C-alpha positions as CSV (number, residue, x, y, z in Angstrom):
1,X,-48.0,-52.7,50.7
2,X,-49.9,-50.0,48.9
3,X,-50.7,-49.3,45.2
4,X,-50.0,-45.6,44.7
5,X,-51.4,-43.3,42.1
6,X,-49.8,-40.1,40.8
7,X,-50.3,-37.3,43.4
8,X,-53.5,-35.4,43.3
9,X,-51.8,-32.0,43.1
10,X,-50.0,-33.2,39.9
11,X,-53.2,-34.7,38.4
12,X,-55.0,-31.4,39.0
13,X,-52.0,-29.5,37.4
14,X,-52.4,-31.6,34.3
15,X,-56.2,-31.5,34.3
16,X,-56.1,-27.7,34.5
17,X,-53.9,-27.5,31.4
18,X,-50.5,-27.4,33.1
19,X,-47.5,-28.5,31.1
20,X,-46.4,-32.1,31.2
21,X,-42.9,-33.5,31.7
22,X,-41.9,-32.4,28.2
23,X,-43.2,-28.9,28.8
24,X,-46.2,-29.4,26.5
25,X,-49.9,-29.1,27.2
26,X,-51.6,-32.4,27.6
27,X,-53.5,-33.6,24.5
28,X,-57.2,-33.9,25.0
29,X,-58.8,-37.0,23.4
30,X,-61.9,-39.2,23.8
31,X,-61.5,-42.6,25.4
32,X,-62.5,-45.6,23.2
33,X,-63.1,-47.5,26.5
34,X,-60.4,-50.0,25.7
35,X,-57.1,-49.8,27.5
36,X,-57.1,-46.2,28.8
37,X,-56.2,-46.5,32.5
38,X,-56.2,-43.3,34.4
39,X,-53.0,-43.0,36.5
40,X,-54.8,-41.0,39.2
41,X,-58.1,-42.8,39.9
42,X,-56.5,-46.1,38.9
43,X,-59.6,-47.1,36.9
44,X,-60.3,-47.4,33.2
45,X,-61.5,-44.2,31.6
46,X,-65.0,-45.0,30.3
47,X,-65.8,-45.0,26.6
48,X,-66.8,-41.6,25.4
49,X,-65.2,-39.8,28.3
50,X,-62.7,-37.0,27.8
51,X,-59.1,-38.0,28.7
52,X,-55.7,-36.5,28.6
53,X,-52.6,-38.0,27.0
54,X,-49.4,-36.5,28.3
55,X,-45.7,-37.2,29.1
56,X,-45.1,-38.1,32.8
57,X,-41.9,-38.7,34.7
58,X,-42.7,-40.5,37.9
59,X,-39.6,-39.4,39.7
60,X,-38.8,-36.2,41.7
61,X,-36.2,-34.9,39.3
62,X,-34.5,-35.6,36.0
63,X,-31.6,-38.0,36.1
64,X,-30.4,-40.8,33.9
65,X,-32.8,-43.4,35.4
66,X,-35.8,-41.1,35.5
67,X,-37.8,-42.6,32.6
68,X,-40.4,-40.4,31.0
69,X,-43.3,-41.6,28.9
70,X,-47.0,-41.3,27.9
71,X,-49.8,-41.8,30.4
72,X,-53.6,-41.4,30.3
73,X,-55.5,-39.3,32.8
74,X,-59.2,-38.5,33.2
75,X,-59.7,-35.0,31.8
76,X,-62.0,-34.1,34.6
77,X,-61.0,-34.2,38.3
78,X,-61.3,-37.7,39.7
79,X,-60.8,-39.2,43.1
80,X,-57.4,-40.6,43.9
81,X,-57.2,-44.4,43.6
82,X,-54.9,-46.8,45.4
83,X,-54.7,-48.8,48.5
84,X,-54.0,-52.4,49.4
85,X,-56.1,-54.0,46.7
86,X,-54.7,-54.7,43.2
87,X,-56.4,-52.0,41.0
88,X,-58.8,-53.3,38.3
89,X,-57.1,-51.0,35.7
90,X,-54.3,-53.6,35.6
91,X,-56.2,-55.6,32.9
92,X,-53.3,-56.8,30.7
93,X,-52.0,-60.3,31.1
94,X,-48.6,-59.3,32.4
95,X,-46.6,-56.3,33.6
96,X,-43.0,-55.3,34.2
97,X,-42.2,-55.0,37.9
98,X,-39.0,-53.0,38.7
99,X,-37.4,-52.0,41.9
100,X,-35.9,-48.6,42.7
101,X,-33.6,-47.5,45.5
102,X,-34.0,-44.5,47.8
103,X,-31.9,-42.6,45.3
104,X,-34.6,-43.2,42.7
105,X,-32.4,-45.3,40.5
106,X,-33.1,-48.8,39.2
107,X,-31.9,-51.6,41.5
108,X,-30.3,-53.9,38.9
109,X,-31.6,-57.4,38.8
110,X,-35.0,-56.6,40.2
111,X,-36.9,-56.0,36.9
112,X,-39.0,-58.8,35.6
113,X,-42.2,-59.6,33.7
114,X,-44.9,-60.9,36.0
115,X,-48.4,-62.3,35.3
116,X,-51.0,-59.8,36.5
117,X,-52.5,-62.2,39.1
118,X,-49.0,-62.8,40.5
119,X,-48.2,-59.0,41.0
120,X,-49.2,-58.9,44.7
121,X,-46.9,-61.9,45.6
122,X,-44.0,-60.7,43.4
123,X,-44.2,-57.2,44.8
124,X,-44.3,-58.4,48.4
125,X,-41.3,-60.5,47.8
126,X,-39.4,-57.7,46.1
127,X,-40.2,-55.3,49.0
128,X,-38.4,-57.7,51.3
129,X,-35.2,-56.6,49.6
130,X,-33.7,-53.8,51.7
131,X,-32.2,-52.2,48.6
132,X,-35.7,-51.5,47.2
133,X,-37.4,-48.4,48.4
134,X,-40.4,-48.8,46.0
135,X,-41.5,-50.5,42.8
136,X,-42.9,-49.4,39.5
137,X,-45.5,-51.4,37.5
138,X,-45.1,-50.8,33.8
139,X,-46.7,-52.1,30.7
140,X,-44.9,-55.3,29.5
141,X,-45.5,-54.3,25.9
142,X,-44.9,-50.6,25.8
143,X,-43.1,-49.9,29.1
144,X,-45.7,-47.3,30.0
145,X,-45.8,-46.3,33.7
146,X,-48.9,-47.7,35.4
147,X,-48.5,-47.1,39.1
148,X,-46.1,-47.3,42.1
149,X,-46.0,-49.8,44.9
150,X,-44.9,-48.7,48.3
151,X,-44.5,-50.4,51.6
152,X,-47.6,-49.5,53.5
153,X,-47.2,-46.0,54.9
154,X,-43.8,-45.4,53.2
155,X,-42.5,-43.4,50.4
156,X,-43.9,-40.6,48.3
157,X,-46.4,-41.1,45.5
158,X,-45.3,-41.7,41.9
């Protein structure tokens, strides 16, 4: 499986001042260094670094299950993160893991709160379900989108 960041072309769109999923310009703030994970490089935004706060919809098109919410992003271009290793930005004690079908809709019964250290095993188990095309990792406290998990070599980025 692969931990997948938001696509680079979308990150560059936001970083160059392009409108977010609400049609608004991203807000520019300064990271306090505590809990500001960039959804493109999949690392924490360092204290004092410029960051963007914006509305993101990690789905290809609006539809009833296409949740939209706030994310952080490095204000300056950063290298895409992701790969087979659990990203260090996942620093909270637990996350929501939720499965989606090829139609980009929630596969009911697949959502659950998982301890961070158990994410790789829980994700691998979930991806054995043929109804699940990909998974989202979301904040267990605020439901903010963190990243997408794909079968290795499958799917499109979140």
